[in-house]
C-alpha positions as CSV (number, residue, x, y, z in Angstrom):
1,M,133.4,116.6,71.4
2,P,131.5,115.2,74.0
3,R,128.9,118.0,75.7
4,Q,127.6,118.3,79.2
5,I,125.1,120.4,81.2
6,R,125.9,120.9,84.8
7,M,124.9,122.7,87.5
8,S,127.1,125.5,88.6
9,E,125.9,126.0,92.0
10,F,122.4,125.3,94.1
11,P,119.5,127.2,92.6
12,E,117.7,128.3,95.9
13,A,115.4,130.8,95.5
14,R,116.9,131.1,91.9
15,P,114.9,129.9,88.9
16,P,117.1,126.9,88.0
17,R,117.6,128.1,84.3
18,E,120.2,130.3,85.8
19,V,122.5,127.3,87.0
20,W,122.9,125.7,83.9
21,T,125.8,125.6,82.2
22,F,127.1,124.0,79.5
23,T,130.7,122.4,78.9
24,E,132.0,120.6,76.4
25,D,134.7,118.4,78.2
26,P,136.3,115.2,76.9
27,V,135.7,112.1,79.0
28,S,138.7,110.1,80.8
29,E,139.7,106.9,80.1
30,V,137.6,103.9,80.4
31,Q,139.4,101.6,83.7
32,D,139.0,98.4,84.7
33,D,135.0,97.5,85.5
34,E,134.1,100.7,83.7
35,V,132.1,101.1,80.5
36,S,132.2,104.4,77.6
37,V,128.5,104.8,76.6
38,R,126.6,107.3,74.0
39,V,124.0,109.0,75.4
40,D,121.0,108.1,72.9
41,W,118.0,109.7,75.2
42,V,117.7,111.2,78.3
43,S,114.9,111.4,80.9
44,V,113.0,114.9,82.4
45,D,111.9,114.2,85.8
46,P,110.0,115.8,88.7
47,G,112.7,114.2,91.2
48,M,115.1,116.4,89.4
49,H,113.9,119.1,91.5
50,G,114.9,117.7,94.7
51,W,118.3,116.6,93.3
52,I,119.3,120.1,93.0
53,S,118.4,121.0,96.8
54,T,119.9,121.1,99.9
55,K,116.6,119.5,101.6
56,P,117.5,116.5,102.8
57,S,115.7,114.1,100.1
58,Y,116.1,110.1,99.2
59,M,119.2,110.7,97.4
60,P,122.1,112.8,97.9
61,P,122.1,116.1,95.4
62,V,124.0,116.8,92.7
63,Q,126.7,119.0,93.9
64,P,128.1,122.2,92.0
65,G,129.8,121.9,88.6
66,E,128.6,118.2,88.2
67,V,126.7,116.8,85.6
68,M,123.8,116.8,86.4
69,R,121.4,113.7,87.2
70,A,119.4,111.9,84.6
71,F,117.8,108.9,83.6
72,G,119.0,108.3,80.2
73,V,119.6,105.0,77.5
74,G,122.7,104.6,75.2
75,E,124.8,102.0,73.6
76,V,128.4,100.9,75.1
77,V,131.2,102.0,72.7
78,E,133.6,100.8,74.5
79,S,134.0,98.1,77.8
80,R,136.8,96.7,80.6
81,S,133.8,95.0,82.0
82,S,133.0,91.6,82.0
83,R,129.5,92.4,82.3
84,F,129.1,94.4,78.9
85,T,130.4,94.1,75.7
86,P,130.5,97.2,72.8
87,G,126.7,97.1,71.1
88,D,124.9,96.6,74.4
89,W,122.3,99.2,75.3
90,V,122.0,100.1,79.3
91,T,120.2,102.8,80.9
92,G,120.7,104.5,84.7
93,F,122.2,107.6,85.8
94,L,124.1,108.4,82.5
95,G,123.7,112.1,83.1
96,L,122.5,115.4,81.2
97,Q,125.7,114.8,78.4
98,T,126.4,113.2,74.9
99,H,129.0,110.7,76.0
100,G,129.9,109.3,79.5
101,I,132.2,106.5,81.4
102,Y,130.0,104.3,84.0
103,R,131.0,101.7,86.4
104,D,129.3,98.8,85.4
105,R,127.5,97.9,89.0
106,H,125.7,101.2,88.3
107,I,123.9,100.5,84.9
108,R,121.9,97.6,83.3
109,K,121.2,96.3,80.1
110,I,118.3,96.4,78.5
111,Y,117.0,95.0,75.0
112,P,115.8,96.9,72.1
113,E,114.7,93.6,70.3
114,L,112.0,94.2,73.1
115,A,111.0,97.6,72.6
116,S,112.4,100.9,70.9
117,P,115.0,101.9,73.9
118,E,113.6,105.3,74.5
119,L,110.3,103.1,76.1
120,F,112.8,101.8,78.8
121,L,112.6,105.4,79.6
122,S,108.7,105.8,80.1
123,G,106.0,103.5,80.1
124,L,109.3,99.9,79.9
125,G,111.4,102.6,82.7
126,M,110.7,103.9,86.1
127,T,107.7,105.7,85.3
128,G,106.1,102.5,84.1
129,Y,107.4,101.0,87.8
130,T,107.1,103.5,90.0
131,A,102.7,103.3,88.4
132,Y,102.9,99.9,88.9
133,F,104.4,99.3,92.4
134,G,102.3,102.5,93.5
135,M,99.2,101.2,92.1
136,M,99.5,96.9,92.2
137,D,101.8,97.1,95.2
138,I,100.8,99.3,98.0
139,G,97.4,100.6,96.4
140,R,96.0,97.0,95.3
141,P,92.8,98.3,93.9
142,V,90.2,95.9,93.8
143,Q,86.8,95.4,91.4
144,G,83.7,97.7,92.2
145,E,86.1,100.6,93.9
146,T,86.2,103.7,93.3
147,V,90.1,105.0,92.7
148,V,91.5,108.1,91.8
149,V,94.4,109.7,90.5
150,S,95.6,112.9,90.5
151,A,98.3,114.3,87.7
152,A,96.4,111.0,85.7
153,S,97.4,112.4,82.5
154,G,100.7,112.4,83.3
155,A,104.1,109.5,82.6
156,V,103.3,107.7,86.2
157,G,99.0,108.7,86.6
158,S,98.6,107.4,82.7
159,V,100.3,104.0,83.7
160,A,98.8,104.0,86.9
161,V,94.9,104.4,86.0
162,Q,95.9,101.5,82.9
163,L,96.8,99.3,85.3
164,A,93.7,100.1,88.2
165,K,91.2,100.0,85.4
166,Q,92.2,96.1,84.1
167,T,91.0,95.4,87.9
168,G,87.8,96.2,87.4
169,A,87.6,99.1,90.1
170,R,86.2,102.7,89.0
171,I,88.7,104.8,87.5
172,I,88.2,108.4,88.1
173,G,91.3,111.0,86.6
174,I,92.5,114.3,87.9
175,A,94.1,116.9,85.3
176,G,94.6,120.2,84.3
177,G,93.1,121.5,80.8
178,Q,90.8,120.0,78.0
179,E,93.1,118.4,76.2
180,K,94.6,116.2,78.9
181,C,91.5,115.4,80.1
182,A,90.0,114.6,76.5
183,Y,93.4,112.3,76.2
184,L,91.9,110.5,79.4
185,K,88.3,110.5,78.6
186,D,88.8,109.1,74.9
187,V,91.8,107.3,74.7
188,L,92.1,105.8,77.8
189,Q,88.4,105.3,78.5
190,L,88.7,106.3,82.3
191,D,85.2,106.3,83.9
192,G,85.3,110.1,84.9
193,V,87.6,113.1,84.3
194,V,88.4,116.0,86.8
195,D,89.5,119.0,85.0
196,Y,91.0,121.4,88.2
197,K,91.6,123.8,85.6
198,A,88.0,124.4,85.3
199,G,87.2,125.7,89.0
200,R,84.5,124.3,91.5
201,L,87.4,121.4,91.9
202,D,85.1,120.1,94.9
203,E,82.4,120.0,92.9
204,Q,83.2,118.1,90.6
205,L,84.6,115.4,92.2
206,L,82.0,114.9,94.9
207,A,79.3,114.3,91.3
208,L,81.8,112.1,90.2
209,T,82.5,110.3,93.9
210,P,78.3,110.5,94.8
211,D,79.8,106.6,97.3
212,G,83.2,108.3,98.2
213,V,86.6,107.0,97.2
214,D,88.0,104.0,97.9
215,L,91.9,104.6,97.2
216,Y,93.9,108.0,96.1
217,F,97.0,108.0,94.4
218,D,98.3,111.3,94.8
219,N,101.2,112.4,92.5
220,V,100.4,116.5,93.3
221,G,100.2,116.8,96.8
222,G,98.8,120.4,98.1
223,D,94.8,121.2,98.0
224,I,94.6,118.3,95.7
225,L,95.2,115.8,98.7
226,D,93.4,117.7,101.2
227,L,89.9,118.1,99.0
228,L,90.3,113.8,98.6
229,L,91.1,113.9,102.4
230,T,87.1,114.9,102.7
231,R,86.4,112.2,100.7
232,M,87.8,109.2,101.4
233,N,85.6,106.3,102.6
234,Y,86.6,104.4,105.9
235,K,89.5,102.3,106.1
236,G,90.6,103.9,102.7
237,R,94.2,104.2,101.4
238,I,96.2,107.0,100.1
239,V,99.5,106.6,98.3
240,V,102.0,109.2,98.0
241,C,103.8,109.4,95.0
242,G,104.9,112.9,94.4
243,G,103.9,116.1,95.2
244,I,104.6,118.4,92.1
245,S,102.3,121.2,92.9
246,Q,104.4,121.6,95.8
247,Y,108.0,121.6,94.5
248,G,108.4,124.6,93.2
249,E,107.7,126.8,96.6
250,M,110.4,128.4,98.0
251,T,109.1,128.1,101.5
252,P,108.5,124.6,103.3
253,S,105.1,122.9,102.4
254,K,102.6,122.6,104.7
255,G,100.8,119.3,105.9
256,P,97.4,119.1,104.7
257,Q,95.0,120.6,106.8
258,N,92.3,117.8,106.6
259,L,95.1,114.9,108.2
260,M,93.2,114.0,111.1
261,R,90.6,112.2,108.2
262,V,93.2,110.0,108.8
263,V,92.4,108.6,112.3
264,T,88.6,109.4,112.1
265,H,88.5,107.6,109.0
266,S,91.4,104.8,110.1
267,L,93.4,105.4,106.3
268,K,95.8,104.0,105.4
269,M,98.7,106.4,103.9
270,Q,101.9,105.9,102.7
271,G,104.5,107.1,100.7
272,F,107.1,105.5,98.8
273,T,110.5,105.8,96.0
274,M,111.4,103.1,93.1
275,K,114.9,102.8,95.9
276,D,112.4,100.3,97.9
277,Y,111.7,98.3,94.6
278,M,114.9,98.0,92.5
279,S,115.2,94.0,93.5
280,R,111.8,93.4,92.1
281,V,112.0,95.5,89.0
282,P,111.4,92.3,86.4
283,E,108.4,91.9,88.0
284,A,107.5,95.0,86.9
285,L,108.7,94.7,83.5
286,E,107.4,91.6,83.0
287,V,103.7,93.1,83.2
288,L,104.5,96.3,81.5
289,I,105.9,94.7,78.0
290,S,103.1,92.5,78.0
291,G,100.6,95.0,78.5
292,W,102.5,97.2,75.7
293,K,102.6,94.1,73.0
294,D,98.9,93.1,73.7
295,G,97.8,96.9,73.5
296,S,95.7,97.1,76.8
297,L,98.7,99.4,77.9
298,I,99.3,102.6,75.9
299,F,102.8,104.8,76.8
300,R,102.4,108.5,75.9
301,Q,105.6,110.7,75.2
302,H,106.4,114.0,74.8
303,I,110.2,114.5,72.8
304,L,112.3,117.7,71.8
305,D,115.4,116.9,70.2
306,G,118.7,118.1,71.7
307,L,120.4,118.7,75.1
308,D,120.2,122.4,74.5
309,H,116.6,122.0,75.3
310,F,116.9,120.9,78.5
311,P,116.3,124.2,80.6
312,D,113.1,124.9,78.1
313,A,112.1,120.8,78.8
314,Y,112.4,121.3,82.6
315,E,110.3,124.6,83.2
316,M,107.7,123.2,80.5
317,L,107.7,119.6,83.3
318,F,107.0,122.4,86.0
319,A,104.3,124.3,84.5
320,G,102.7,121.1,82.9
321,R,102.7,121.5,79.2
322,N,104.4,118.3,78.5
323,N,101.7,115.3,77.4
324,G,102.8,112.4,78.6
325,K,106.6,111.1,79.4
326,L,109.1,114.2,79.1
327,L,112.0,112.9,77.1
328,I,114.8,114.5,75.3
329,K,116.4,113.1,72.3
330,V,120.5,113.2,72.7
């Protein structure tokens, strides 16, 4: 019997764990222009926080009783679509479920002969695309610049630092804890690493950026963004990719105290989502696949086995306990 995880009601001030409901409901019959998909992998993403909130966001929220939204990959098992045949592999918002019925225009084909399917949820999927467009299209690092990336060992940050390093820029990563910092220094070979859990963040950053910062790729917001504003060089750029440090707060997040530095230092500060770039996904995929094949890009994944692990995975993500892209093997 197909299994699903649904959001029973908006969590508001309660822990999200209290609103997840496990169900075993049959799927509907496949209609014209639809396919039935066996879901093999799902992704656990920071964006899920916004999807279960009534606050305005870039996507409408999941409604009470609906299957929880999630990116996934899986195999087509039945088709009434001219676009797909049984045996095709697809990706899209497949949801937290073992099987589902989808309109053919809402999913796209992937090619497991190029790479293992789950990679299309990590470095060859939305996280890789986000890193590519945020860093290379908006940030545009150049040789000799100092680039700082927060949450640099995370799914997006770890790809962003590697792409920036290939330009010849000097790359400083911010992460939490010795294990994550060692990964950035020893495996990804960044030019410097700041451990925000070690304290004295301002002193660590000053020591590694004596000539200031030209480009900051922000994944966390909050106090770290505020501190980086004080280190930005004249006409520096700030790419705002996320604000995971504030996603768990129940009160509205406050703007940076040092925001006037945007004015005094003529800074460019730009946010984005992948909504802005969906038409250019093939461009990113070509670069990412090439880098993965030749070994110049490393994609790290943290895999949990079984849909039942989602409540733990959700909490793990926002506590920063995962190492790399967090996936569930359904």
